[in-house]
LODREN-549293 format. One record per residue (C-alpha): residue in three letters; x, y, z; chain. Coordinates in steps of 0.001 Angstrom, whole numbers, plus 500000, padded with zeros to 6 digits. Example, Ala and Ser with C-alpha at 12.3 -4.5 7.8 and 13.67 -1.06 7.14 Angstrom:
2
PT  ALA  512300  495500  507800  A
PT  SER  513670  498940  507140  A
***
This chain:
497
PT  UNK  500000  500000  500000  A
PT  UNK  501326  503418  499071  A
PT  UNK  501138  506545  501200  A
PT  UNK  497721  508108  500386  A
PT  UNK  498785  511750  500431  A
PT  UNK  501046  513774  498114  A
PT  UNK  502517  515733  501012  A
PT  UNK  502752  515620  504793  A
PT  UNK  499534  516581  506594  A
PT  UNK  500041  518794  509628  A
PT  UNK  496737  517780  511203  A
PT  UNK  497500  514047  510805  A
PT  UNK  500695  513902  512878  A
PT  UNK  500521  511076  515401  A
PT  UNK  500155  512440  518997  A
PT  UNK  501751  509267  520402  A
PT  UNK  504843  509893  518250  A
PT  UNK  505075  513539  519384  A
PT  UNK  504807  512479  523030  A
PT  UNK  507304  509608  522901  A
PT  UNK  509979  510747  520410  A
PT  UNK  512129  513797  521344  A
PT  UNK  511899  516676  518921  A
PT  UNK  515638  516997  518308  A
PT  UNK  515916  513266  517607  A
PT  UNK  513058  513420  515087  A
PT  UNK  514560  516466  513365  A
PT  UNK  518079  515045  513273  A
PT  UNK  516959  511804  511641  A
PT  UNK  514133  513387  509587  A
PT  UNK  511231  511127  510525  A
PT  UNK  507594  511797  511326  A
PT  UNK  504545  509641  512111  A
PT  UNK  501171  510210  510418  A
PT  UNK  497716  508654  510706  A
PT  UNK  495653  508444  507535  A
PT  UNK  491862  508563  507143  A
PT  UNK  491633  504769  507614  A
PT  UNK  493444  504973  510968  A
PT  UNK  496561  503414  509434  A
PT  UNK  499835  504527  511026  A
PT  UNK  502684  505678  508753  A
PT  UNK  506304  506420  509648  A
PT  UNK  507635  508922  507105  A
PT  UNK  511417  508939  506748  A
PT  UNK  513985  510618  504511  A
PT  UNK  516232  508736  502116  A
PT  UNK  519128  509199  504558  A
PT  UNK  517345  507863  507676  A
PT  UNK  519288  504950  509159  A
PT  UNK  517579  501541  509433  A
PT  UNK  518634  501151  513089  A
PT  UNK  516920  504452  513895  A
PT  UNK  513693  503208  512280  A
PT  UNK  513835  499992  514320  A
PT  UNK  514482  501875  517573  A
PT  UNK  511605  504281  516925  A
PT  UNK  509216  501420  516170  A
PT  UNK  510285  499718  519402  A
PT  UNK  509870  502930  521379  A
PT  UNK  506390  503559  519996  A
PT  UNK  505261  499977  520575  A
PT  UNK  502923  500159  517600  A
PT  UNK  503273  498795  514037  A
PT  UNK  503948  501613  511557  A
PT  UNK  504172  501326  507770  A
PT  UNK  507449  502950  506665  A
PT  UNK  507331  505326  503678  A
PT  UNK  510319  507247  502244  A
PT  UNK  509487  510934  501779  A
PT  UNK  512212  512576  499674  A
PT  UNK  511522  516205  500631  A
PT  UNK  513285  516181  504007  A
PT  UNK  512913  519968  504399  A
PT  UNK  509119  519749  504119  A
PT  UNK  509156  516852  506568  A
PT  UNK  511127  518811  509159  A
PT  UNK  508917  521888  508685  A
PT  UNK  505798  519857  509516  A
PT  UNK  507659  518340  512474  A
PT  UNK  508392  521809  513851  A
PT  UNK  504800  522918  513554  A
PT  UNK  503505  519686  515055  A
PT  UNK  505718  519878  518130  A
PT  UNK  504840  523562  518574  A
PT  UNK  501156  522692  518436  A
PT  UNK  501494  519898  520971  A
PT  UNK  503455  521881  523544  A
PT  UNK  504711  525372  524342  A
PT  UNK  508151  524653  522929  A
PT  UNK  511038  527032  523446  A
PT  UNK  511172  528030  519803  A
PT  UNK  507500  528908  519565  A
PT  UNK  507635  530764  522864  A
PT  UNK  510650  532735  521713  A
PT  UNK  508768  534139  518748  A
PT  UNK  505966  535538  520889  A
PT  UNK  507621  536481  524159  A
PT  UNK  510031  539423  523713  A
PT  UNK  511786  538647  526989  A
PT  UNK  512993  535325  525591  A
PT  UNK  515205  536977  522936  A
PT  UNK  518248  536840  525177  A
PT  UNK  521663  535346  524593  A
PT  UNK  522562  533159  527613  A
PT  UNK  525101  534196  530231  A
PT  UNK  528636  533783  528948  A
PT  UNK  527591  534331  525317  A
PT  UNK  527071  538076  525219  A
PT  UNK  527772  538593  521522  A
PT  UNK  531437  539422  522096  A
PT  UNK  532615  535868  522887  A
PT  UNK  533214  535033  519243  A
PT  UNK  534851  531632  519593  A
PT  UNK  532101  530307  521866  A
PT  UNK  529372  531509  519529  A
PT  UNK  531171  530093  516504  A
PT  UNK  530667  526633  517972  A
PT  UNK  526953  527264  517589  A
PT  UNK  527179  528368  513941  A
PT  UNK  528661  525052  512821  A
PT  UNK  525688  523058  514055  A
PT  UNK  523041  521598  511808  A
PT  UNK  520086  523945  511193  A
PT  UNK  517824  520964  511867  A
PT  UNK  519125  520625  515421  A
PT  UNK  517943  522904  518214  A
PT  UNK  519736  521162  521072  A
PT  UNK  521870  523480  523197  A
PT  UNK  521028  526613  521234  A
PT  UNK  519871  529906  522691  A
PT  UNK  516581  531459  521498  A
PT  UNK  518342  534077  519357  A
PT  UNK  520397  531362  517639  A
PT  UNK  517230  529340  517028  A
PT  UNK  515546  532403  515565  A
PT  UNK  518397  533002  513097  A
PT  UNK  518364  529314  512188  A
PT  UNK  514631  529468  511497  A
PT  UNK  514993  532584  509324  A
PT  UNK  517737  530939  507245  A
PT  UNK  515933  527590  507096  A
PT  UNK  512770  529240  505804  A
PT  UNK  514780  531030  503116  A
PT  UNK  516331  527757  501973  A
PT  UNK  512987  525984  502034  A
PT  UNK  511366  528679  499869  A
PT  UNK  514287  528633  497385  A
PT  UNK  515207  532223  498233  A
PT  UNK  518301  533742  496696  A
PT  UNK  518585  536481  499344  A
PT  UNK  517302  537224  502848  A
PT  UNK  516933  540895  503840  A
PT  UNK  516913  541869  507523  A
PT  UNK  516018  545538  507618  A
PT  UNK  515487  547781  510673  A
PT  UNK  512655  550320  510509  A
PT  UNK  511094  552597  513119  A
PT  UNK  508071  550287  513416  A
PT  UNK  510058  547036  513727  A
PT  UNK  512618  544683  512225  A
PT  UNK  511387  543354  508889  A
PT  UNK  512610  540101  507324  A
PT  UNK  512053  539690  503582  A
PT  UNK  512889  536921  501115  A
PT  UNK  513778  537293  497430  A
PT  UNK  512120  534383  495638  A
PT  UNK  512497  533915  491875  A
PT  UNK  513934  537423  491611  A
PT  UNK  511064  539188  493410  A
PT  UNK  511382  540574  496937  A
PT  UNK  508372  540050  499189  A
PT  UNK  507499  541105  502745  A
PT  UNK  507385  538399  505377  A
PT  UNK  507839  538825  509144  A
PT  UNK  508169  541796  511482  A
PT  UNK  509991  541404  514807  A
PT  UNK  510333  543853  517706  A
PT  UNK  513236  546279  517349  A
PT  UNK  514734  545449  520726  A
PT  UNK  516102  542145  519341  A
PT  UNK  517778  543926  516403  A
PT  UNK  521285  544195  517807  A
PT  UNK  521343  540615  519110  A
PT  UNK  520136  539304  515763  A
PT  UNK  522748  541315  513848  A
PT  UNK  525496  540271  516261  A
PT  UNK  524614  536607  515866  A
PT  UNK  524810  536810  512066  A
PT  UNK  528082  538768  512235  A
PT  UNK  529560  536077  514453  A
PT  UNK  528557  533442  511901  A
PT  UNK  530319  535445  509167  A
PT  UNK  533412  536107  511327  A
PT  UNK  532824  539847  511124  A
PT  UNK  533628  542529  513697  A
PT  UNK  530691  542497  516128  A
PT  UNK  531742  545758  517800  A
PT  UNK  531988  547734  514525  A
PT  UNK  528568  549164  513655  A
PT  UNK  529438  552234  511568  A
PT  UNK  531375  550670  508690  A
PT  UNK  530034  548286  505996  A
PT  UNK  531302  544730  506392  A
PT  UNK  531249  541505  504375  A
PT  UNK  531416  537964  505672  A
PT  UNK  530946  534390  504646  A
PT  UNK  529983  531116  506317  A
PT  UNK  528333  527752  505712  A
PT  UNK  525354  526108  507381  A
PT  UNK  524105  522567  507104  A
PT  UNK  520732  520899  506713  A
PT  UNK  521487  517276  507455  A
PT  UNK  524160  516318  504922  A
PT  UNK  523491  519341  502696  A
PT  UNK  525778  522388  502912  A
PT  UNK  524596  525911  502085  A
PT  UNK  527084  528779  501686  A
PT  UNK  526019  532202  502981  A
PT  UNK  527492  535478  501755  A
PT  UNK  526742  538196  504302  A
PT  UNK  526683  541969  503823  A
PT  UNK  526164  544405  506720  A
PT  UNK  525433  548077  506005  A
PT  UNK  524834  550916  508506  A
PT  UNK  521618  552892  507864  A
PT  UNK  519761  555697  509635  A
PT  UNK  517627  553118  511485  A
PT  UNK  520528  550813  512343  A
PT  UNK  522512  548092  510604  A
PT  UNK  520786  546029  507953  A
PT  UNK  521897  542600  506800  A
PT  UNK  521525  540826  503475  A
PT  UNK  522355  537132  503250  A
PT  UNK  522944  535607  499803  A
PT  UNK  522134  531874  499844  A
PT  UNK  524422  529790  497633  A
PT  UNK  523349  526175  497293  A
PT  UNK  526143  524822  495099  A
PT  UNK  524757  521338  494545  A
PT  UNK  521270  522546  493601  A
PT  UNK  522078  525757  491734  A
PT  UNK  525211  524810  489793  A
PT  UNK  523671  522780  486995  A
PT  UNK  524974  521015  483920  A
PT  UNK  525139  523106  480758  A
PT  UNK  522205  521287  479170  A
PT  UNK  520031  522235  482167  A
PT  UNK  520450  525977  481550  A
PT  UNK  517478  525946  479192  A
PT  UNK  519211  527443  476155  A
PT  UNK  517460  526641  472866  A
PT  UNK  519589  524590  470479  A
PT  UNK  520089  527482  468050  A
PT  UNK  521789  529387  470891  A
PT  UNK  523492  526551  472787  A
PT  UNK  525288  524985  469836  A
PT  UNK  527011  528136  468467  A
PT  UNK  527764  529271  472020  A
PT  UNK  529515  525956  472763  A
PT  UNK  531400  526205  469441  A
PT  UNK  532812  529558  470559  A
PT  UNK  533481  528176  474068  A
PT  UNK  535462  525238  472676  A
PT  UNK  537888  527393  470727  A
PT  UNK  541462  527642  471960  A
PT  UNK  541497  531448  471996  A
PT  UNK  539246  534485  471912  A
PT  UNK  536827  536194  474313  A
PT  UNK  533327  534929  475112  A
PT  UNK  531189  537491  476967  A
PT  UNK  527977  536998  478956  A
PT  UNK  525941  540155  479557  A
PT  UNK  522933  541169  481606  A
PT  UNK  522031  543010  484815  A
PT  UNK  522805  541777  488333  A
PT  UNK  520835  538629  489131  A
PT  UNK  520346  537523  485531  A
PT  UNK  522286  534260  485980  A
PT  UNK  525545  535235  484252  A
PT  UNK  527809  533540  486794  A
PT  UNK  525727  530352  486779  A
PT  UNK  526005  530205  482982  A
PT  UNK  529775  530695  483101  A
PT  UNK  530300  528118  485858  A
PT  UNK  528158  525592  483985  A
PT  UNK  530191  526276  480829  A
PT  UNK  533479  525751  482693  A
PT  UNK  532053  522529  484103  A
PT  UNK  531218  521435  480540  A
PT  UNK  534742  522309  479315  A
PT  UNK  536569  520719  482234  A
PT  UNK  539023  518052  481100  A
PT  UNK  542361  516685  482408  A
PT  UNK  544287  518351  479566  A
PT  UNK  542930  521839  480342  A
PT  UNK  544190  524219  483024  A
PT  UNK  541164  526362  483996  A
PT  UNK  541605  529366  486305  A
PT  UNK  539352  532192  487484  A
PT  UNK  539645  535634  489097  A
PT  UNK  536375  536668  490763  A
PT  UNK  534866  539248  493106  A
PT  UNK  533631  537431  495090  A
PT  UNK  533876  533698  494479  A
PT  UNK  530230  532639  494199  A
PT  UNK  530604  528847  494368  A
PT  UNK  533556  526771  495508  A
PT  UNK  533984  524596  492420  A
PT  UNK  536663  522456  494043  A
PT  UNK  533976  521221  496456  A
PT  UNK  532266  519604  493460  A
PT  UNK  535400  517762  492481  A
PT  UNK  536275  520139  489635  A
PT  UNK  540033  520863  489380  A
PT  UNK  539449  524548  488658  A
PT  UNK  541617  527098  490484  A
PT  UNK  539666  530107  491756  A
PT  UNK  541220  533387  492932  A
PT  UNK  539440  536289  494576  A
PT  UNK  539911  540015  494147  A
PT  UNK  541321  541605  497303  A
PT  UNK  541577  545386  496956  A
PT  UNK  543101  545725  500445  A
PT  UNK  546023  543579  499315  A
PT  UNK  546238  545326  495947  A
PT  UNK  544739  542442  493939  A
PT  UNK  542208  543614  491354  A
PT  UNK  540923  542012  488170  A
PT  UNK  543678  543453  485981  A
PT  UNK  546763  542502  487996  A
PT  UNK  545110  539261  489192  A
PT  UNK  544673  538320  485539  A
PT  UNK  548310  539139  484815  A
PT  UNK  549420  536797  487602  A
PT  UNK  547125  534046  486283  A
PT  UNK  548821  534303  482882  A
PT  UNK  552064  533169  484547  A
PT  UNK  550309  529960  485683  A
PT  UNK  550141  528481  482155  A
PT  UNK  546316  528593  481835  A
PT  UNK  544301  527302  478898  A
PT  UNK  540982  528847  479940  A
PT  UNK  540524  531959  482100  A
PT  UNK  537348  533343  483608  A
PT  UNK  537395  537014  484640  A
PT  UNK  534452  537754  486916  A
PT  UNK  533688  541132  485324  A
PT  UNK  535270  543620  482938  A
PT  UNK  534889  546928  484772  A
PT  UNK  537622  549171  483436  A
PT  UNK  540026  549754  480572  A
PT  UNK  542960  548024  482256  A
PT  UNK  541017  544795  482798  A
PT  UNK  539533  544915  479296  A
PT  UNK  542931  545478  477671  A
PT  UNK  544588  542675  479656  A
PT  UNK  541747  540268  478790  A
PT  UNK  541980  541097  475091  A
PT  UNK  545756  540734  475054  A
PT  UNK  545347  537345  476777  A
PT  UNK  542879  536170  474119  A
PT  UNK  545166  537297  471306  A
PT  UNK  548111  535361  472741  A
PT  UNK  546397  531962  472682  A
PT  UNK  544097  531893  475719  A
PT  UNK  540333  531414  475875  A
PT  UNK  538813  534104  478117  A
PT  UNK  535308  534213  479577  A
PT  UNK  533948  537319  481267  A
PT  UNK  530794  539347  481988  A
PT  UNK  529598  542861  481221  A
PT  UNK  526573  544824  482422  A
PT  UNK  524760  545750  479203  A
PT  UNK  521134  545583  478078  A
PT  UNK  521733  543315  475095  A
PT  UNK  524473  541466  473222  A
PT  UNK  525176  544173  470645  A
PT  UNK  525727  546802  473354  A
PT  UNK  528618  544759  474783  A
PT  UNK  530683  545533  471676  A
PT  UNK  530185  549282  471973  A
PT  UNK  530797  549125  475746  A
PT  UNK  534308  547775  475151  A
PT  UNK  534941  550568  472654  A
PT  UNK  533582  553143  475115  A
PT  UNK  536017  551818  477724  A
PT  UNK  538862  552721  475350  A
PT  UNK  539557  549497  473422  A
PT  UNK  540353  550057  469763  A
PT  UNK  537542  548747  467486  A
PT  UNK  539899  546531  465473  A
PT  UNK  541006  544769  468696  A
PT  UNK  537381  544144  469684  A
PT  UNK  536651  542680  466244  A
PT  UNK  539776  540495  466397  A
PT  UNK  539302  539111  469921  A
PT  UNK  535571  538783  470731  A
PT  UNK  534068  535600  469282  A
PT  UNK  530580  535569  470831  A
PT  UNK  528392  537588  473186  A
PT  UNK  525511  535960  475084  A
PT  UNK  522840  538202  476635  A
PT  UNK  520413  536656  479103  A
PT  UNK  517627  537304  481614  A
PT  UNK  515733  535142  484094  A
PT  UNK  511927  535125  483965  A
PT  UNK  509506  533447  486339  A
PT  UNK  507634  530421  485013  A
PT  UNK  503912  529892  485490  A
PT  UNK  503152  527591  488426  A
PT  UNK  502378  524127  486985  A
PT  UNK  499938  523319  489813  A
PT  UNK  497885  526464  489175  A
PT  UNK  498000  525858  485409  A
PT  UNK  496936  522202  485607  A
PT  UNK  494230  522542  488239  A
PT  UNK  493010  526048  487298  A
PT  UNK  492849  526859  491006  A
PT  UNK  493081  530292  492552  A
PT  UNK  496792  531120  492915  A
PT  UNK  496232  532654  496337  A
PT  UNK  495461  529191  497740  A
PT  UNK  498390  527406  496063  A
PT  UNK  501067  526197  498479  A
PT  UNK  503661  525685  495754  A
PT  UNK  503785  529251  494427  A
PT  UNK  502785  530944  497712  A
PT  UNK  499916  532705  495995  A
PT  UNK  501770  534599  493237  A
PT  UNK  501070  532276  490287  A
PT  UNK  504752  531624  489473  A
PT  UNK  507124  528855  490543  A
PT  UNK  510745  528681  489431  A
PT  UNK  512568  530572  486674  A
PT  UNK  513952  529932  483228  A
PT  UNK  516306  531876  480975  A
PT  UNK  515753  533906  477848  A
PT  UNK  518800  534322  475625  A
PT  UNK  520201  536068  472585  A
PT  UNK  523555  535231  471020  A
PT  UNK  525698  537553  468912  A
PT  UNK  528294  535710  466816  A
PT  UNK  531016  537890  465371  A
PT  UNK  530701  537039  461702  A
PT  UNK  532946  538797  459154  A
PT  UNK  530118  541271  458412  A
PT  UNK  529723  542193  462100  A
PT  UNK  533505  542388  462542  A
PT  UNK  533777  544788  459595  A
PT  UNK  531076  547032  461100  A
PT  UNK  532902  547097  464421  A
PT  UNK  536230  547909  462780  A
PT  UNK  534531  550734  460876  A
PT  UNK  533214  552073  464208  A
PT  UNK  529587  551668  463039  A
PT  UNK  526890  552981  465414  A
PT  UNK  525103  550565  467746  A
PT  UNK  521839  550815  465786  A
PT  UNK  523571  549613  462617  A
PT  UNK  525212  546688  464440  A
PT  UNK  521821  545688  465891  A
PT  UNK  520214  545784  462436  A
PT  UNK  523003  543624  461020  A
PT  UNK  522654  541043  463804  A
PT  UNK  518898  540770  463119  A
PT  UNK  519565  540325  459393  A
PT  UNK  522128  537686  460320  A
PT  UNK  519370  535670  462024  A
PT  UNK  519951  536530  465693  A
PT  UNK  516801  536161  467796  A
PT  UNK  516412  538962  470352  A
PT  UNK  515596  538583  474034  A
PT  UNK  512087  539862  473386  A
PT  UNK  511531  537385  470556  A
PT  UNK  512699  534490  472737  A
PT  UNK  510413  535745  475503  A
PT  UNK  507402  535705  473182  A
PT  UNK  508196  532117  472216  A
PT  UNK  508000  531168  475905  A
PT  UNK  504661  533010  476176  A
PT  UNK  503301  531056  473203  A
PT  UNK  504437  527796  474824  A
PT  UNK  502644  528701  478073  A
PT  UNK  505878  528753  480069  A
PT  UNK  505683  532374  481211  A
PT  UNK  503374  535363  480870  A
PT  UNK  503357  538604  478910  A
PT  UNK  503425  540607  482165  A
PT  UNK  506547  538769  483305  A
PT  UNK  508408  539408  480035  A
PT  UNK  507445  543089  480235  A
PT  UNK  508620  543271  483856  A
PT  UNK  512016  541757  483129  A
PT  UNK  512801  543457  479818  A
PT  UNK  511235  546850  480680  A
PT  UNK  509777  547063  477192  A
***
């Protein structure tokens, strides 16, 4: 007999299980007991739950349970939390409603960094031995991971401390906490990121990792002083889930194939353009993953390093810009050239020095990947010229320019069932779930190269690319609308047409 429900039912959690099995044990091993409409008892487990644990739980409960593997361990633990909070006045639930409970215990006053760091390395699914403020931070981060957020904003305001999550590129309001916990919350996050807790007037950056069971999530932390106090933004970087294979990027074949042809050359520059948050780094990392081979020496210079590729078993050497130590993109790239590289990724071309070094590298037998902030592929060519690069050098070195955006996709549950989006648990009431890319690819054909060398205006280059068969971002977006993947409003929002 198969489990009769598609998800875990909060109101069907077994009271006997909640009374007999400790909460931390259930969370650590990701297991939960349910009772279906026929009074049949189910023990839901994750794929990683140990068989000995299942046996011990069955023995402890003294009741036969049918075991069912539930692969969404995060959803399982979320229901567990709510079930235990319903059945008792747990510390975590009490902490969210009683302002006096937002206190760091004696001996951990926010300044004892090493002691607090011991807390930050613990599993988010474990609450044992943690103070209420640590549990609160864990819950904020866990919710962000569960909702597939890219960023968590913790912003002080006169009326309270607001926590917001950016989901599928859109920032939405969530929870408001009392302002008197602000400094403790900020201090806890700073400790996690190994930042200066006492410094509140200077912007700071930090980095750390948290775990959910056997899954590691990297956090990039930014603290910024404002008129209402320090605000924090946490960027969530789930390497194993977000760093995909090249074929999973969603490029249509007429874009992917010529892009890979340019990426497999032994020299030249391949550029990826788009605004912040358009997926440029993910595309470049996935391309490097596709090109990785024992005979290639691949190196990067980034600011900052988004994903630790070595953690995925990729022998790619990553370096980070460090302005305090005098390492920027330009001189970092020059040092990389002494390391006998075959492929180089430069995080971003920001200035003439970096652009000139990258072009010289491509002309001396290296393949260079980099990014630019431009509205479309054609504008990347004129941006290099505006930076001060001679047109003939641009025409000789650049082989392809990929422009991209990320658009939200229509929620499949809402589309299939025709239900009101406001009641949909998958899309949280907004009608969209997940994102896909829209792309345009400019190949530097002899005609385009001649126009660049002749210093032709941008409008003329755009016309030539259209005549050469390039499909624009807007045209690709309309294809997705016709296929029912996204909506007209979403394309308009992203492309500002």
